[in-house]
Each structure stands twice: as C-alpha cells, then as structure tokens.
N, C-alpha and C positions, 0 to 999 in steps of 0.2 A: 675226478672232477678237475676243472681248470682253476686258475687263480681267481677266487671269488671276490677279492678285495682290490683288484687292480685299480689304480687311480685314486684310492682312498688314502687318507692320512690319519694316523692314530697317535694318541699320547698314552703312554703306560706309566703311571706313577709307581714308585717302588720297583721299577723295571730292571734294576741291575742285579737282582738276586732272586732266588727261589721261584715262586709262582710268577712273579713279575717278569723275570728273565724268560721264563717259558712262554709267557704271553707275547713278549717282544718278538721272539723268534717265530712263534706260530702265526702272528699277524703278518710278519714279513714273508713267511712262506706262502701266504695267500695273496701276496702282491701289494700289501699296504706299505707305505712309507711310515717309519716309526720314529717318534721322538721318545727316546728312552730316558726317563727321569728317575733320578735317585739323589740322595744327599751327596754333596761334594765331599772330597776327602780321599784318603789313600796315602800311605806312607811313601809310595814311590812317585807321588805327584799326579797319579791318574785316579780315576774313580770307577766304581762298578758300572755306572751308566756308560762311561766312555768305553769300557771294555766290551760291554754287550753291543753297543753301536758299532764298534770295530768288527766284532764277530759277524754281525749282519752284513756289513759292507763287504767283508771278505767272502761271504757266501753269495754275493751278487745282489744283495738287497740295498735299500735306501734307508739310512738311519743317521740320526744325530743324537748327541747326548744333551740333556738338560739337567740342571741341578736346582731342584725346588724342594723346599720344606712345605708340604701341603698345608700345614697349620698356618702358614703365612700367606694371606691372600695376594699380597704384592708379588711374592715368588710365583704363585700359580698364574697370575696375570702375565708375568714375563714368560712363563713356559708356553702359554697359549699363543702369545705374540710370536714366540720363536717358531712354533709350528707353522704359523701363517707366513712368516717372513721367509722361512727356508723352503717350504713345500707349497705355499700358496693357498692353503685351505685347511680345514679340520673337519673330519667326518666321524671319528671314533674317539671316545674317552674310556679308558680302563682305569678306574680309580682304585688302585690296588695297594697303595702304600699302607703299612701298618706297623705297630709296635705292640709289645705286651710287657707288663710289669707284674709278674705273678705274686700275689699275696692275698690272704683273706681280707675282706673288706675292712674289718676293724683294725687291721694292721697296715692297710694301704695308705701311704702318705698323700696328703693333698696334692703335692707336686706330681706324684705318679698318676693319681686320678685325673688331674687336669691335663697332663701330657697325653694320656691314653685317649681321653675324649677329644682333645685338640687334633690329634692325627686322624682318628677314625671318623668321628662325627663332624667336627668342624672342617676337617680336611676334605671329606666327601662333599660337604656343602660348598666349600671354596672352589673345588674342581668343577662341579656342575654349574655354579654361578658364573664362572669365567668361561667355560667351554660352550655352554648352551647358546649364547648369542652367535658364535661362529657356526655352530651346527645349523641354527635357524637361517643364517645368511646363506649357507650352502644348500639349502633346500631339504635338510633332514640329516639324520645320522643315528648313531647308536651310543648308548652309555651303559657300561657294565660296572656295577659297584661290587665290592667284595664284602660279604657279610659273614655271619656265623650262626649256628643254630641258637635260637633265642629262647626256645622252650623245650621241655621234655627231658633235659639232661642237666645234671649238676657237674660242672667242671671245677674241681678244687682250685682255689687260689686264682680264679679267673673272673671275678665279679666285675671289675672295671672294664676289662676287655669285652665281655659279653654285653654289658650295659651299653657300651659305645656301639657295638655291632647292632644292637636292637634299634638304636637311633638311625643307623645306616639303612635298616630295613624300612623305617618310616619315611626317611628322606627319599628313598627310591620309589616308594609307592606314590608319594606326592609329586615327585618329578615326572613320573610316568603319566599321571593324570594331566599335569600342567603342560607338558611338552608334546603330548600326543597329536594335538592339532597342527604341530609343525613337522610332522612326519619323523619324529624322534622316538625311538623305543628305549626304555630304561628298565633294566633287570638286575637282580642281585644273584651272584653265584656264591654259595657258602661252601668252601672246601672243607672236607673232613681232614683227618690227620694226614699231613703231607710232609714229605722229607725235606724240610727247610730248616735253616738255622733257628728261626723263631720257634717252630714246633719242637725241635730238639731241646731248646733251652727250657721251654715250658714243661715238657715231659720229665726233664731232669729235675725241675724244681719240685715235682710232686712224687717222684719215684720213691722217696723215703717215707711216704705216708702209710705204708703197711697195708692193713685191711681196707682202709679207705681208698687207696690206690687200686687195689684188686677189685673192689666193688665198682669203681668208676670204669675200669677197663671192661668188666663184664657187661655193664649197662650200655657202654658205647658200642661194643661189638654187636649186641642185640639190636640196638637202635639202627645201626648201619647195615644190618643183615650181613655181617661179615661171614664169608664161607668158613667152615670148620678149619681150624689151623691157621687162619689169618686174623691177626689181632690189630687193634687200634694202635698198639705200640710198635707195629711194623708199618710205618706210614707209606702211603702211595707216592709214586714219583710226581714231582711238580708238573711234568708234561701231561699228566692225565687230566689236569684241570682246564687248560685253555681251549681244547676243541669246542666245548659247548659255548664258551664266551665268544670265540671267533664266529661260530655259526650264528649267534644272536646278533652279530654285527653285519651279517650279509643282508642284501636287499630282500632275499627270500623270507627272512625271519622278521622283517620290520614290523609286522602286525603283532608279534609276541611282545607284550610289554606289561610291566607292573608285577612281574612274577619273581619268586624266590626259588632258586634251584640249589639243592644240596648235591655235591659231587664228591664221591668217595671211591676212588679207583674206578671200577666199571659201573658203579651204581649212580644213577641220577634220580633224585627224588624231588618232585615238585611240591612245595609247601606253601600253603596259603592260609591267611587268617580266616578265610571263609569256608575252606574245605579241609578234609583230611589229607594225609600224605598220600601221594600217588607215585609209584616207582616204575622205572624201566631199567633193565640191566643189560650190559654188554658182557657176554660170556667170556670173551678174551680180554676184557679190560682195555679195549681199544676202540674208542669212538672216532669216527671221521665225519666229515661234513655230509657225506651221502647218507649214512645211517642216521645221523642226527636230523637230517631233513625229512626223514620218514617218521621217526619216533617222537620228536619233540612237538610238532604240531598236533599229533594224535594225543599226546599226554596233556597238552594245554587244553585241547578241545574237551577231553574227558573231565578235567577239573572244572572247566567253565560250565559244562552241562550239569555237574553236581551242584554248582553254585546257584543255578537258575531255580 
C-alpha cells in the first residue's frame, strides 16, 4: 500500500519512548508529519522527544519535538498550537502518555493516586479538549486513546492505573458520540504486556509476590490466548501496537468509532460494554494496513450485529 496519511499532521503524547516512539515512527512511515511530545529533560540537554523527531527527519520524514505535561492543559494547548504553527493543521491525536505507580490501593499514597489519574484521565481529557476544535476546523480527523483491560483480570498493585484507564474508556466513548457529527472517529487501543520501561518496572514490582504472581501470569496468558510457551512475562515488541492505531487514523477507517481494541502481539480483541469479546489473530504477529483493512471492518461489523 502507499502512504495512507500523506498530508496529515499528528500529535503523539508520550512519543519519545516505548509505544509512543513506535507510534511516532509508524505514523511518519505512512506520510504524516508528527509532533513528538514527551516531558522535557535529559542530562545531555536533549530530550526523548527531540531524539525521536531527529530520527524521523533523518529517515526523510517531517517531525518536531514538543514538551508537554498532559496533566497541564496550558501545556497541551501550547502543543496543539505548535502543530498548527509548524505544519498548518492537525488531523490526528494519539493520546499515549502514561505513568504507573505500583502499590496496593490501601498503600497507594494520595499523591501517587492523584498523579496517575492526572496523567491518564485528566491528560486524555486535556488532549481531546484542546485537539478537537482543530480537527473540527480541518473537516475531521482521528483520535486514538490508550487504555487498559478494565475487567476480567486482577493485576496486582495496579488499582490506580487501571481505575484511570477505566476513565479513559468512558472518555473515549463519550468523545466518539459527541464528535461523530464532525467526521472524527475516536477509539481506544489497550496494549497487552509490551516491552517498555513502564511494563518492565511494573513486572519487576510484582515479581516477588510468589504464588500470587504465578496465578496472575496464568490468568493473563489464558485471557490473551497466548500460544503455548509464550508468556505475559515475555512482552511483545512496542512496534506490534501502532499498526492498528495507524489504520484507525486512515480515511478508510473513519466510520469505525467508539470501540476498544486489545492488542497483544498478533492478537486483536474487540471489547465492548455491549458485546462479548471478539478476536482476530495474525499468525505471524505482523499486522499491516492491508490485512487490517480486511479484518477490522469485519470484526466491528460482527460485534455491531451482536449488539442489535
């Protein structure tokens, strides 16, 4: 396929690392200009966002760095303004920034609880609040939020994170309903265990839980239908997540909105509050826009028929 996002402009929050970095590169590979946003900092005077933007430019793409704390709506407003100032418009928002503060709820400090909700729930609200007017002005666009499985599994020490992600799911559903009339689709992608610093830190925080950790791993492997010999403790590469998000940002996928997709390696699972889980799997754990263009509309259609 050709470059499906030629002429479009995207913002990726948390774009300097992990899944966000993979999104930044994947959007650029399909022709989008990318504003790579991450927190400022770096002992050498640079930032992760600047590093990724430089990588994209070196590969022939268009990218600039932004430094926004998504919990601060003024930062997000400045980020959106930068996209418009540099590239002239905004078509795509990937609200990816995230943190985790592993602890049982009864041991979670109020500061950690508030920080987790601020980045995930308030941060997603801030990003949609500031980006939507520009998408409307441009005649439409796409928003991808980043969620997490909110039912069916107990993740030790992860109550604050998953509560925040449950809020993201609700925000996404409401935004999809409210923005549909403006030709804007809004969907959530919920990555499974992925090889990122945040996931590594989380798994490290629960590795000493003994039998409780073993039970968690067994249930997670069963939930994600992991092939024999492949464990949730062997996370998928970050690059396995963005293809679906990029597909949902194409004009072809604009009618797909208000859905929650779990992505774990080659497994894509559509999850809805109205239907049971419905899966498609890529045998080689390698989705591309062509195969997604066949499988995802059929998957959504199947779920919507079950809802009727």
